[in-house]
TORKOL-4160 file (C-alpha; in steps of 0.2 Angstrom, whole numbers, padded with zeros to 4 digits, m for minus):
476
<pt num="1" X="0666" Y="0640" Z="0454"/>
<pt num="2" X="0662" Y="0625" Z="0442"/>
<pt num="3" X="0648" Y="0615" Z="0448"/>
<pt num="4" X="0648" Y="0596" Z="0449"/>
<pt num="5" X="0640" Y="0586" Z="0435"/>
<pt num="6" X="0621" Y="0584" Z="0436"/>
<pt num="7" X="0613" Y="0568" Z="0438"/>
<pt num="8" X="0608" Y="0567" Z="0420"/>
<pt num="9" X="0626" Y="0569" Z="0415"/>
<pt num="10" X="0632" Y="0556" Z="0426"/>
<pt num="11" X="0619" Y="0544" Z="0420"/>
<pt num="12" X="0623" Y="0548" Z="0402"/>
<pt num="13" X="0641" Y="0544" Z="0405"/>
<pt num="14" X="0636" Y="0528" Z="0413"/>
<pt num="15" X="0626" Y="0522" Z="0398"/>
<pt num="16" X="0640" Y="0527" Z="0386"/>
<pt num="17" X="0652" Y="0516" Z="0395"/>
<pt num="18" X="0640" Y="0501" Z="0395"/>
<pt num="19" X="0637" Y="0504" Z="0377"/>
<pt num="20" X="0656" Y="0503" Z="0374"/>
<pt num="21" X="0657" Y="0487" Z="0384"/>
<pt num="22" X="0642" Y="0479" Z="0374"/>
<pt num="23" X="0650" Y="0484" Z="0357"/>
<pt num="24" X="0667" Y="0477" Z="0362"/>
<pt num="25" X="0660" Y="0461" Z="0369"/>
<pt num="26" X="0652" Y="0458" Z="0352"/>
<pt num="27" X="0666" Y="0464" Z="0341"/>
<pt num="28" X="0683" Y="0464" Z="0349"/>
<pt num="29" X="0691" Y="0464" Z="0332"/>
<pt num="30" X="0684" Y="0481" Z="0328"/>
<pt num="31" X="0694" Y="0490" Z="0342"/>
<pt num="32" X="0711" Y="0487" Z="0349"/>
<pt num="33" X="0713" Y="0482" Z="0367"/>
<pt num="34" X="0723" Y="0498" Z="0370"/>
<pt num="35" X="0710" Y="0509" Z="0363"/>
<pt num="36" X="0696" Y="0500" Z="0373"/>
<pt num="37" X="0706" Y="0503" Z="0389"/>
<pt num="38" X="0709" Y="0521" Z="0385"/>
<pt num="39" X="0690" Y="0524" Z="0382"/>
<pt num="40" X="0685" Y="0515" Z="0397"/>
<pt num="41" X="0697" Y="0525" Z="0408"/>
<pt num="42" X="0692" Y="0541" Z="0400"/>
<pt num="43" X="0673" Y="0538" Z="0404"/>
<pt num="44" X="0677" Y="0534" Z="0422"/>
<pt num="45" X="0688" Y="0549" Z="0424"/>
<pt num="46" X="0674" Y="0560" Z="0417"/>
<pt num="47" X="0663" Y="0554" Z="0431"/>
<pt num="48" X="0674" Y="0559" Z="0445"/>
<pt num="49" X="0666" Y="0570" Z="0458"/>
<pt num="50" X="0671" Y="0563" Z="0475"/>
<pt num="51" X="0676" Y="0547" Z="0483"/>
<pt num="52" X="0685" Y="0539" Z="0498"/>
<pt num="53" X="0702" Y="0534" Z="0493"/>
<pt num="54" X="0704" Y="0515" Z="0495"/>
<pt num="55" X="0685" Y="0513" Z="0497"/>
<pt num="56" X="0675" Y="0515" Z="0513"/>
<pt num="57" X="0674" Y="0496" Z="0516"/>
<pt num="58" X="0693" Y="0494" Z="0514"/>
<pt num="59" X="0701" Y="0508" Z="0522"/>
<pt num="60" X="0695" Y="0514" Z="0539"/>
<pt num="61" X="0697" Y="0532" Z="0544"/>
<pt num="62" X="0699" Y="0539" Z="0526"/>
<pt num="63" X="0689" Y="0555" Z="0523"/>
<pt num="64" X="0680" Y="0558" Z="0507"/>
<pt num="65" X="0688" Y="0569" Z="0494"/>
<pt num="66" X="0679" Y="0581" Z="0483"/>
<pt num="67" X="0689" Y="0581" Z="0467"/>
<pt num="68" X="0693" Y="0598" Z="0459"/>
<pt num="69" X="0679" Y="0600" Z="0446"/>
<pt num="70" X="0689" Y="0614" Z="0437"/>
<pt num="71" X="0701" Y="0601" Z="0431"/>
<pt num="72" X="0689" Y="0587" Z="0427"/>
<pt num="73" X="0674" Y="0597" Z="0419"/>
<pt num="74" X="0683" Y="0603" Z="0403"/>
<pt num="75" X="0688" Y="0585" Z="0399"/>
<pt num="76" X="0671" Y="0579" Z="0403"/>
<pt num="77" X="0663" Y="0592" Z="0391"/>
<pt num="78" X="0676" Y="0587" Z="0377"/>
<pt num="79" X="0672" Y="0569" Z="0379"/>
<pt num="80" X="0653" Y="0571" Z="0378"/>
<pt num="81" X="0655" Y="0581" Z="0362"/>
<pt num="82" X="0666" Y="0568" Z="0354"/>
<pt num="83" X="0658" Y="0552" Z="0360"/>
<pt num="84" X="0640" Y="0555" Z="0364"/>
<pt num="85" X="0634" Y="0552" Z="0347"/>
<pt num="86" X="0644" Y="0536" Z="0343"/>
<pt num="87" X="0641" Y="0528" Z="0360"/>
<pt num="88" X="0623" Y="0533" Z="0363"/>
<pt num="89" X="0615" Y="0535" Z="0346"/>
<pt num="90" X="0625" Y="0523" Z="0334"/>
<pt num="91" X="0616" Y="0506" Z="0333"/>
<pt num="92" X="0628" Y="0497" Z="0322"/>
<pt num="93" X="0641" Y="0490" Z="0335"/>
<pt num="94" X="0656" Y="0490" Z="0323"/>
<pt num="95" X="0652" Y="0507" Z="0318"/>
<pt num="96" X="0650" Y="0513" Z="0336"/>
<pt num="97" X="0668" Y="0506" Z="0340"/>
<pt num="98" X="0676" Y="0513" Z="0324"/>
<pt num="99" X="0669" Y="0530" Z="0327"/>
<pt num="100" X="0674" Y="0530" Z="0345"/>
<pt num="101" X="0692" Y="0526" Z="0340"/>
<pt num="102" X="0692" Y="0539" Z="0327"/>
<pt num="103" X="0688" Y="0552" Z="0341"/>
<pt num="104" X="0701" Y="0546" Z="0353"/>
<pt num="105" X="0717" Y="0556" Z="0350"/>
<pt num="106" X="0712" Y="0573" Z="0357"/>
<pt num="107" X="0703" Y="0565" Z="0371"/>
<pt num="108" X="0720" Y="0555" Z="0376"/>
<pt num="109" X="0729" Y="0572" Z="0375"/>
<pt num="110" X="0717" Y="0580" Z="0386"/>
<pt num="111" X="0718" Y="0566" Z="0399"/>
<pt num="112" X="0737" Y="0567" Z="0398"/>
<pt num="113" X="0735" Y="0585" Z="0403"/>
<pt num="114" X="0721" Y="0583" Z="0416"/>
<pt num="115" X="0727" Y="0568" Z="0426"/>
<pt num="116" X="0744" Y="0575" Z="0432"/>
<pt num="117" X="0736" Y="0591" Z="0436"/>
<pt num="118" X="0723" Y="0582" Z="0447"/>
<pt num="119" X="0736" Y="0572" Z="0455"/>
<pt num="120" X="0746" Y="0588" Z="0459"/>
<pt num="121" X="0731" Y="0597" Z="0466"/>
<pt num="122" X="0726" Y="0582" Z="0477"/>
<pt num="123" X="0744" Y="0576" Z="0482"/>
<pt num="124" X="0739" Y="0576" Z="0500"/>
<pt num="125" X="0723" Y="0567" Z="0497"/>
<pt num="126" X="0726" Y="0552" Z="0486"/>
<pt num="127" X="0740" Y="0544" Z="0476"/>
<pt num="128" X="0740" Y="0539" Z="0458"/>
<pt num="129" X="0736" Y="0521" Z="0462"/>
<pt num="130" X="0721" Y="0527" Z="0472"/>
<pt num="131" X="0715" Y="0538" Z="0458"/>
<pt num="132" X="0717" Y="0524" Z="0446"/>
<pt num="133" X="0708" Y="0512" Z="0457"/>
<pt num="134" X="0693" Y="0524" Z="0458"/>
<pt num="135" X="0692" Y="0526" Z="0440"/>
<pt num="136" X="0696" Y="0509" Z="0434"/>
<pt num="137" X="0688" Y="0497" Z="0447"/>
<pt num="138" X="0669" Y="0495" Z="0448"/>
<pt num="139" X="0660" Y="0490" Z="0463"/>
<pt num="140" X="0646" Y="0477" Z="0460"/>
<pt num="141" X="0629" Y="0484" Z="0467"/>
<pt num="142" X="0615" Y="0472" Z="0467"/>
<pt num="143" X="0597" Y="0477" Z="0467"/>
<pt num="144" X="0585" Y="0463" Z="0471"/>
<pt num="145" X="0567" Y="0465" Z="0467"/>
<pt num="146" X="0551" Y="0459" Z="0476"/>
<pt num="147" X="0540" Y="0445" Z="0470"/>
<pt num="148" X="0536" Y="0433" Z="0484"/>
<pt num="149" X="0540" Y="0415" Z="0480"/>
<pt num="150" X="0546" Y="0420" Z="0462"/>
<pt num="151" X="0562" Y="0427" Z="0471"/>
<pt num="152" X="0570" Y="0411" Z="0476"/>
<pt num="153" X="0579" Y="0411" Z="0459"/>
<pt num="154" X="0590" Y="0424" Z="0467"/>
<pt num="155" X="0599" Y="0411" Z="0477"/>
<pt num="156" X="0604" Y="0401" Z="0461"/>
<pt num="157" X="0610" Y="0418" Z="0453"/>
<pt num="158" X="0620" Y="0423" Z="0468"/>
<pt num="159" X="0628" Y="0405" Z="0468"/>
<pt num="160" X="0633" Y="0407" Z="0450"/>
<pt num="161" X="0641" Y="0424" Z="0453"/>
<pt num="162" X="0651" Y="0418" Z="0468"/>
<pt num="163" X="0657" Y="0403" Z="0458"/>
<pt num="164" X="0666" Y="0416" Z="0447"/>
<pt num="165" X="0673" Y="0425" Z="0463"/>
<pt num="166" X="0660" Y="0439" Z="0461"/>
<pt num="167" X="0652" Y="0446" Z="0477"/>
<pt num="168" X="0641" Y="0461" Z="0479"/>
<pt num="169" X="0649" Y="0477" Z="0487"/>
<pt num="170" X="0632" Y="0484" Z="0491"/>
<pt num="171" X="0615" Y="0476" Z="0492"/>
<pt num="172" X="0598" Y="0484" Z="0491"/>
<pt num="173" X="0582" Y="0474" Z="0491"/>
<pt num="174" X="0563" Y="0475" Z="0492"/>
<pt num="175" X="0552" Y="0461" Z="0499"/>
<pt num="176" X="0559" Y="0444" Z="0494"/>
<pt num="177" X="0574" Y="0453" Z="0488"/>
<pt num="178" X="0577" Y="0460" Z="0505"/>
<pt num="179" X="0575" Y="0443" Z="0513"/>
<pt num="180" X="0587" Y="0434" Z="0502"/>
<pt num="181" X="0599" Y="0449" Z="0501"/>
<pt num="182" X="0600" Y="0450" Z="0520"/>
<pt num="183" X="0607" Y="0432" Z="0520"/>
<pt num="184" X="0619" Y="0436" Z="0506"/>
<pt num="185" X="0625" Y="0452" Z="0515"/>
<pt num="186" X="0630" Y="0442" Z="0531"/>
<pt num="187" X="0647" Y="0437" Z="0523"/>
<pt num="188" X="0656" Y="0438" Z="0506"/>
<pt num="189" X="0661" Y="0420" Z="0510"/>
<pt num="190" X="0643" Y="0414" Z="0513"/>
<pt num="191" X="0640" Y="0395" Z="0511"/>
<pt num="192" X="0626" Y="0395" Z="0498"/>
<pt num="193" X="0624" Y="0376" Z="0501"/>
<pt num="194" X="0621" Y="0379" Z="0519"/>
<pt num="195" X="0608" Y="0393" Z="0515"/>
<pt num="196" X="0599" Y="0381" Z="0504"/>
<pt num="197" X="0599" Y="0367" Z="0517"/>
<pt num="198" X="0592" Y="0380" Z="0530"/>
<pt num="199" X="0579" Y="0386" Z="0517"/>
<pt num="200" X="0573" Y="0368" Z="0514"/>
<pt num="201" X="0571" Y="0365" Z="0532"/>
<pt num="202" X="0558" Y="0379" Z="0535"/>
<pt num="203" X="0541" Y="0375" Z="0541"/>
<pt num="204" X="0525" Y="0384" Z="0540"/>
<pt num="205" X="0525" Y="0387" Z="0559"/>
<pt num="206" X="0543" Y="0394" Z="0558"/>
<pt num="207" X="0537" Y="0408" Z="0546"/>
<pt num="208" X="0518" Y="0411" Z="0548"/>
<pt num="209" X="0504" Y="0411" Z="0560"/>
<pt num="210" X="0486" Y="0417" Z="0562"/>
<pt num="211" X="0483" Y="0436" Z="0560"/>
<pt num="212" X="0489" Y="0446" Z="0575"/>
<pt num="213" X="0476" Y="0456" Z="0585"/>
<pt num="214" X="0482" Y="0472" Z="0592"/>
<pt num="215" X="0494" Y="0487" Z="0588"/>
<pt num="216" X="0506" Y="0484" Z="0574"/>
<pt num="217" X="0518" Y="0494" Z="0563"/>
<pt num="218" X="0510" Y="0485" Z="0547"/>
<pt num="219" X="0493" Y="0483" Z="0540"/>
<pt num="220" X="0482" Y="0468" Z="0546"/>
<pt num="221" X="0483" Y="0453" Z="0534"/>
<pt num="222" X="0477" Y="0436" Z="0531"/>
<pt num="223" X="0493" Y="0429" Z="0539"/>
<pt num="224" X="0505" Y="0434" Z="0552"/>
<pt num="225" X="0523" Y="0434" Z="0546"/>
<pt num="226" X="0533" Y="0432" Z="0562"/>
<pt num="227" X="0549" Y="0424" Z="0554"/>
<pt num="228" X="0553" Y="0414" Z="0570"/>
<pt num="229" X="0565" Y="0404" Z="0560"/>
<pt num="230" X="0575" Y="0419" Z="0554"/>
<pt num="231" X="0575" Y="0426" Z="0572"/>
<pt num="232" X="0584" Y="0411" Z="0577"/>
<pt num="233" X="0596" Y="0411" Z="0562"/>
<pt num="234" X="0601" Y="0430" Z="0561"/>
<pt num="235" X="0610" Y="0431" Z="0578"/>
<pt num="236" X="0627" Y="0432" Z="0584"/>
<pt num="237" X="0636" Y="0417" Z="0593"/>
<pt num="238" X="0631" Y="0424" Z="0610"/>
<pt num="239" X="0612" Y="0424" Z="0604"/>
<pt num="240" X="0611" Y="0443" Z="0603"/>
<pt num="241" X="0601" Y="0449" Z="0587"/>
<pt num="242" X="0611" Y="0453" Z="0571"/>
<pt num="243" X="0608" Y="0471" Z="0567"/>
<pt num="244" X="0610" Y="0480" Z="0550"/>
<pt num="245" X="0627" Y="0487" Z="0555"/>
<pt num="246" X="0634" Y="0470" Z="0558"/>
<pt num="247" X="0632" Y="0464" Z="0540"/>
<pt num="248" X="0649" Y="0462" Z="0531"/>
<pt num="249" X="0641" Y="0469" Z="0515"/>
<pt num="250" X="0633" Y="0486" Z="0515"/>
<pt num="251" X="0614" Y="0482" Z="0514"/>
<pt num="252" X="0598" Y="0491" Z="0514"/>
<pt num="253" X="0580" Y="0486" Z="0514"/>
<pt num="254" X="0566" Y="0496" Z="0505"/>
<pt num="255" X="0549" Y="0497" Z="0514"/>
<pt num="256" X="0534" Y="0508" Z="0510"/>
<pt num="257" X="0525" Y="0520" Z="0521"/>
<pt num="258" X="0506" Y="0522" Z="0518"/>
<pt num="259" X="0503" Y="0541" Z="0518"/>
<pt num="260" X="0493" Y="0546" Z="0533"/>
<pt num="261" X="0482" Y="0558" Z="0523"/>
<pt num="262" X="0476" Y="0544" Z="0512"/>
<pt num="263" X="0475" Y="0530" Z="0524"/>
<pt num="264" X="0458" Y="0534" Z="0531"/>
<pt num="265" X="0451" Y="0533" Z="0513"/>
<pt num="266" X="0458" Y="0516" Z="0509"/>
<pt num="267" X="0444" Y="0502" Z="0506"/>
<pt num="268" X="0440" Y="0494" Z="0523"/>
<pt num="269" X="0444" Y="0477" Z="0516"/>
<pt num="270" X="0462" Y="0482" Z="0515"/>
<pt num="271" X="0463" Y="0488" Z="0533"/>
<pt num="272" X="0455" Y="0472" Z="0541"/>
<pt num="273" X="0459" Y="0453" Z="0541"/>
<pt num="274" X="0446" Y="0440" Z="0537"/>
<pt num="275" X="0446" Y="0424" Z="0547"/>
<pt num="276" X="0448" Y="0409" Z="0536"/>
<pt num="277" X="0455" Y="0392" Z="0539"/>
<pt num="278" X="0472" Y="0390" Z="0530"/>
<pt num="279" X="0473" Y="0377" Z="0517"/>
<pt num="280" X="0454" Y="0379" Z="0513"/>
<pt num="281" X="0447" Y="0384" Z="0496"/>
<pt num="282" X="0440" Y="0400" Z="0505"/>
<pt num="283" X="0458" Y="0405" Z="0511"/>
<pt num="284" X="0465" Y="0402" Z="0493"/>
<pt num="285" X="0451" Y="0413" Z="0486"/>
<pt num="286" X="0454" Y="0427" Z="0499"/>
<pt num="287" X="0473" Y="0426" Z="0496"/>
<pt num="288" X="0470" Y="0429" Z="0477"/>
<pt num="289" X="0458" Y="0443" Z="0480"/>
<pt num="290" X="0470" Y="0452" Z="0492"/>
<pt num="291" X="0484" Y="0450" Z="0480"/>
<pt num="292" X="0474" Y="0457" Z="0466"/>
<pt num="293" X="0471" Y="0472" Z="0477"/>
<pt num="294" X="0489" Y="0477" Z="0477"/>
<pt num="295" X="0486" Y="0489" Z="0463"/>
<pt num="296" X="0478" Y="0500" Z="0476"/>
<pt num="297" X="0495" Y="0503" Z="0484"/>
<pt num="298" X="0506" Y="0505" Z="0469"/>
<pt num="299" X="0503" Y="0523" Z="0468"/>
<pt num="300" X="0516" Y="0537" Z="0474"/>
<pt num="301" X="0501" Y="0547" Z="0481"/>
<pt num="302" X="0497" Y="0532" Z="0492"/>
<pt num="303" X="0514" Y="0526" Z="0498"/>
<pt num="304" X="0532" Y="0533" Z="0499"/>
<pt num="305" X="0548" Y="0523" Z="0499"/>
<pt num="306" X="0558" Y="0522" Z="0515"/>
<pt num="307" X="0576" Y="0515" Z="0516"/>
<pt num="308" X="0581" Y="0505" Z="0531"/>
<pt num="309" X="0600" Y="0505" Z="0533"/>
<pt num="310" X="0604" Y="0520" Z="0523"/>
<pt num="311" X="0608" Y="0531" Z="0539"/>
<pt num="312" X="0617" Y="0526" Z="0555"/>
<pt num="313" X="0601" Y="0527" Z="0565"/>
<pt num="314" X="0591" Y="0514" Z="0555"/>
<pt num="315" X="0607" Y="0503" Z="0554"/>
<pt num="316" X="0604" Y="0499" Z="0573"/>
<pt num="317" X="0588" Y="0489" Z="0568"/>
<pt num="318" X="0587" Y="0470" Z="0569"/>
<pt num="319" X="0590" Y="0463" Z="0552"/>
<pt num="320" X="0575" Y="0452" Z="0554"/>
<pt num="321" X="0564" Y="0467" Z="0557"/>
<pt num="322" X="0570" Y="0475" Z="0541"/>
<pt num="323" X="0567" Y="0460" Z="0531"/>
<pt num="324" X="0549" Y="0457" Z="0539"/>
<pt num="325" X="0544" Y="0475" Z="0536"/>
<pt num="326" X="0550" Y="0474" Z="0518"/>
<pt num="327" X="0540" Y="0458" Z="0515"/>
<pt num="328" X="0524" Y="0464" Z="0523"/>
<pt num="329" X="0512" Y="0462" Z="0508"/>
<pt num="330" X="0498" Y="0474" Z="0510"/>
<pt num="331" X="0482" Y="0466" Z="0517"/>
<pt num="332" X="0490" Y="0448" Z="0514"/>
<pt num="333" X="0505" Y="0447" Z="0526"/>
<pt num="334" X="0506" Y="0457" Z="0542"/>
<pt num="335" X="0524" Y="0457" Z="0550"/>
<pt num="336" X="0523" Y="0455" Z="0569"/>
<pt num="337" X="0539" Y="0448" Z="0577"/>
<pt num="338" X="0538" Y="0435" Z="0591"/>
<pt num="339" X="0546" Y="0447" Z="0602"/>
<pt num="340" X="0548" Y="0466" Z="0600"/>
<pt num="341" X="0564" Y="0475" Z="0600"/>
<pt num="342" X="0565" Y="0492" Z="0609"/>
<pt num="343" X="0578" Y="0499" Z="0598"/>
<pt num="344" X="0568" Y="0494" Z="0582"/>
<pt num="345" X="0552" Y="0500" Z="0589"/>
<pt num="346" X="0559" Y="0517" Z="0593"/>
<pt num="347" X="0566" Y="0519" Z="0576"/>
<pt num="348" X="0550" Y="0514" Z="0567"/>
<pt num="349" X="0540" Y="0526" Z="0578"/>
<pt num="350" X="0552" Y="0540" Z="0573"/>
<pt num="351" X="0551" Y="0535" Z="0555"/>
<pt num="352" X="0532" Y="0536" Z="0555"/>
<pt num="353" X="0531" Y="0553" Z="0563"/>
<pt num="354" X="0545" Y="0560" Z="0553"/>
<pt num="355" X="0538" Y="0555" Z="0536"/>
<pt num="356" X="0519" Y="0556" Z="0542"/>
<pt num="357" X="0515" Y="0538" Z="0537"/>
<pt num="358" X="0501" Y="0528" Z="0546"/>
<pt num="359" X="0508" Y="0511" Z="0543"/>
<pt num="360" X="0522" Y="0502" Z="0534"/>
<pt num="361" X="0520" Y="0489" Z="0520"/>
<pt num="362" X="0530" Y="0479" Z="0507"/>
<pt num="363" X="0544" Y="0489" Z="0499"/>
<pt num="364" X="0539" Y="0482" Z="0482"/>
<pt num="365" X="0523" Y="0493" Z="0481"/>
<pt num="366" X="0534" Y="0509" Z="0481"/>
<pt num="367" X="0549" Y="0503" Z="0471"/>
<pt num="368" X="0549" Y="0484" Z="0467"/>
<pt num="369" X="0566" Y="0485" Z="0459"/>
<pt num="370" X="0573" Y="0500" Z="0468"/>
<pt num="371" X="0587" Y="0504" Z="0456"/>
<pt num="372" X="0586" Y="0523" Z="0459"/>
<pt num="373" X="0587" Y="0521" Z="0478"/>
<pt num="374" X="0603" Y="0511" Z="0475"/>
<pt num="375" X="0610" Y="0523" Z="0463"/>
<pt num="376" X="0607" Y="0538" Z="0475"/>
<pt num="377" X="0615" Y="0528" Z="0489"/>
<pt num="378" X="0631" Y="0526" Z="0479"/>
<pt num="379" X="0631" Y="0544" Z="0474"/>
<pt num="380" X="0628" Y="0549" Z="0493"/>
<pt num="381" X="0644" Y="0540" Z="0498"/>
<pt num="382" X="0637" Y="0524" Z="0505"/>
<pt num="383" X="0651" Y="0513" Z="0499"/>
<pt num="384" X="0665" Y="0526" Z="0497"/>
<pt num="385" X="0667" Y="0524" Z="0478"/>
<pt num="386" X="0656" Y="0532" Z="0465"/>
<pt num="387" X="0661" Y="0520" Z="0452"/>
<pt num="388" X="0649" Y="0505" Z="0451"/>
<pt num="389" X="0640" Y="0493" Z="0441"/>
<pt num="390" X="0621" Y="0491" Z="0444"/>
<pt num="391" X="0614" Y="0474" Z="0442"/>
<pt num="392" X="0595" Y="0473" Z="0444"/>
<pt num="393" X="0586" Y="0457" Z="0447"/>
<pt num="394" X="0568" Y="0456" Z="0443"/>
<pt num="395" X="0557" Y="0440" Z="0446"/>
<pt num="396" X="0540" Y="0448" Z="0446"/>
<pt num="397" X="0535" Y="0452" Z="0428"/>
<pt num="398" X="0521" Y="0445" Z="0416"/>
<pt num="399" X="0523" Y="0427" Z="0413"/>
<pt num="400" X="0512" Y="0417" Z="0401"/>
<pt num="401" X="0511" Y="0401" Z="0412"/>
<pt num="402" X="0495" Y="0395" Z="0421"/>
<pt num="403" X="0503" Y="0398" Z="0438"/>
<pt num="404" X="0506" Y="0416" Z="0434"/>
<pt num="405" X="0492" Y="0422" Z="0423"/>
<pt num="406" X="0480" Y="0426" Z="0437"/>
<pt num="407" X="0492" Y="0439" Z="0443"/>
<pt num="408" X="0494" Y="0447" Z="0426"/>
<pt num="409" X="0486" Y="0464" Z="0430"/>
<pt num="410" X="0497" Y="0466" Z="0446"/>
<pt num="411" X="0513" Y="0462" Z="0436"/>
<pt num="412" X="0508" Y="0474" Z="0423"/>
<pt num="413" X="0506" Y="0488" Z="0435"/>
<pt num="414" X="0523" Y="0484" Z="0443"/>
<pt num="415" X="0531" Y="0484" Z="0426"/>
<pt num="416" X="0526" Y="0502" Z="0424"/>
<pt num="417" X="0536" Y="0506" Z="0439"/>
<pt num="418" X="0551" Y="0498" Z="0431"/>
<pt num="419" X="0551" Y="0512" Z="0417"/>
<pt num="420" X="0556" Y="0525" Z="0431"/>
<pt num="421" X="0570" Y="0513" Z="0437"/>
<pt num="422" X="0577" Y="0509" Z="0420"/>
<pt num="423" X="0590" Y="0524" Z="0418"/>
<pt num="424" X="0598" Y="0519" Z="0435"/>
<pt num="425" X="0603" Y="0501" Z="0432"/>
<pt num="426" X="0617" Y="0494" Z="0419"/>
<pt num="427" X="0609" Y="0477" Z="0417"/>
<pt num="428" X="0592" Y="0469" Z="0421"/>
<pt num="429" X="0592" Y="0451" Z="0425"/>
<pt num="430" X="0574" Y="0446" Z="0422"/>
<pt num="431" X="0571" Y="0428" Z="0427"/>
<pt num="432" X="0559" Y="0416" Z="0418"/>
<pt num="433" X="0553" Y="0404" Z="0423"/>
<pt num="434" X="0551" Y="0406" Z="0441"/>
<pt num="435" X="0540" Y="0398" Z="0455"/>
<pt num="436" X="0523" Y="0406" Z="0458"/>
<pt num="437" X="0523" Y="0422" Z="0468"/>
<pt num="438" X="0511" Y="0414" Z="0481"/>
<pt num="439" X="0523" Y="0399" Z="0483"/>
<pt num="440" X="0530" Y="0407" Z="0499"/>
<pt num="441" X="0536" Y="0391" Z="0507"/>
<pt num="442" X="0542" Y="0379" Z="0493"/>
<pt num="443" X="0545" Y="0361" Z="0494"/>
<pt num="444" X="0563" Y="0355" Z="0493"/>
<pt num="445" X="0560" Y="0350" Z="0475"/>
<pt num="446" X="0554" Y="0367" Z="0471"/>
<pt num="447" X="0569" Y="0375" Z="0479"/>
<pt num="448" X="0580" Y="0365" Z="0468"/>
<pt num="449" X="0571" Y="0370" Z="0453"/>
<pt num="450" X="0572" Y="0389" Z="0457"/>
<pt num="451" X="0590" Y="0387" Z="0461"/>
<pt num="452" X="0593" Y="0379" Z="0444"/>
<pt num="453" X="0583" Y="0392" Z="0435"/>
<pt num="454" X="0593" Y="0406" Z="0444"/>
<pt num="455" X="0610" Y="0399" Z="0440"/>
<pt num="456" X="0605" Y="0397" Z="0422"/>
<pt num="457" X="0600" Y="0415" Z="0420"/>
<pt num="458" X="0615" Y="0422" Z="0428"/>
<pt num="459" X="0626" Y="0411" Z="0417"/>
<pt num="460" X="0619" Y="0419" Z="0402"/>
<pt num="461" X="0623" Y="0436" Z="0409"/>
<pt num="462" X="0641" Y="0431" Z="0415"/>
<pt num="463" X="0651" Y="0436" Z="0399"/>
<pt num="464" X="0644" Y="0454" Z="0400"/>
<pt num="465" X="0645" Y="0455" Z="0418"/>
<pt num="466" X="0663" Y="0450" Z="0419"/>
<pt num="467" X="0669" Y="0462" Z="0406"/>
<pt num="468" X="0660" Y="0476" Z="0414"/>
<pt num="469" X="0668" Y="0472" Z="0431"/>
<pt num="470" X="0685" Y="0469" Z="0424"/>
<pt num="471" X="0697" Y="0482" Z="0431"/>
<pt num="472" X="0702" Y="0495" Z="0418"/>
<pt num="473" X="0721" Y="0500" Z="0417"/>
<pt num="474" X="0727" Y="0516" Z="0409"/>
<pt num="475" X="0738" Y="0511" Z="0395"/>
<pt num="476" X="0757" Y="0516" Z="0396"/>
């Protein structure tokens, strides 16, 4: 029995396809449209493992099909031998395209043999059109990273994508990325202007309060994050809470669990709150000190990532609770809702026991740009298709501006995480400038600036993104 391709092989093919797209975007004259389409189709066909014909979101009741590996594997090996060097190693883009075209003829012959055999083998499972849709159509997977107030640029970026008719097929977020992602996941036709108007209307009392005393699922902090305004917004018309399973776009929020075996050894200052009048110089100093302590948690021995929305059980949680937990910055923001939800509480209790974690904190400390989590979700069948483009959004990186410099040590540590995520995304949209990470409740003017910056950055990425997502058609 022939085994499915390894994760390493799938990632290698994914990078090869994006290398082809970058080359053709820069030098379309170096490769014919026909050859380009053939190469794209071949690279998609070589990644076939299993999929839901029609896509899970589009066709209810269709079962996942495991593709006959004995038919696909020989073509995959032939393709890797022929194209790995030009598409992965060749730095000159014109040479990359010319060398790929030169290796194409035997690959097309192999495809002409394998495709009809695969269709005959699976004639009861999927049609030729459904096979071509899986090979030639990429779902857009958006990974929205954390970074406090810096992340408001994501709204402008989302608006730019939707202006082109592009909407995420799967959203995974951490911290501020989880918050904005939750609103974007409500509907593919979301009114971005209405979202901006709502955001500008937020008040301090609608989001924060003094620290909560008593039992909680998250660490104590300088402020209580209760998200009352979001509790009122994320509801059904009848007033019942919106749950993760109700979102139109598949969505997951990443949180972090503090490992029980190390919790007792954390510094006492991280496990208690210090009373301070908000708005005072003392509060600002304490906030800065606590933010700089984040490095204590950015360690896989201290925290482990947990994903809310990946399984049917956690999809029963209230959306606002998933957002609040993902944004609970350790020792700074403690998420405690205005009213508890029995379903959410039972789920969280089970999570803490199952994973042996003491408390829950901001997902960004475990995976600030959770590209691997998103990639693994696609491979596990979260959206039916396995053919996806992974767009990562990063707002929390070193910036040499006065409002950001004091956080330089923390952003440096976070960027070390990014190296582990790099193999899993196809494009990193890194935003600069951004608002300060501690500008958690911006003024209307600041919201407008962040929106404009996000739109501009997405606009720069648009040519590559549109080409990567353009459907591939097998030439006649």
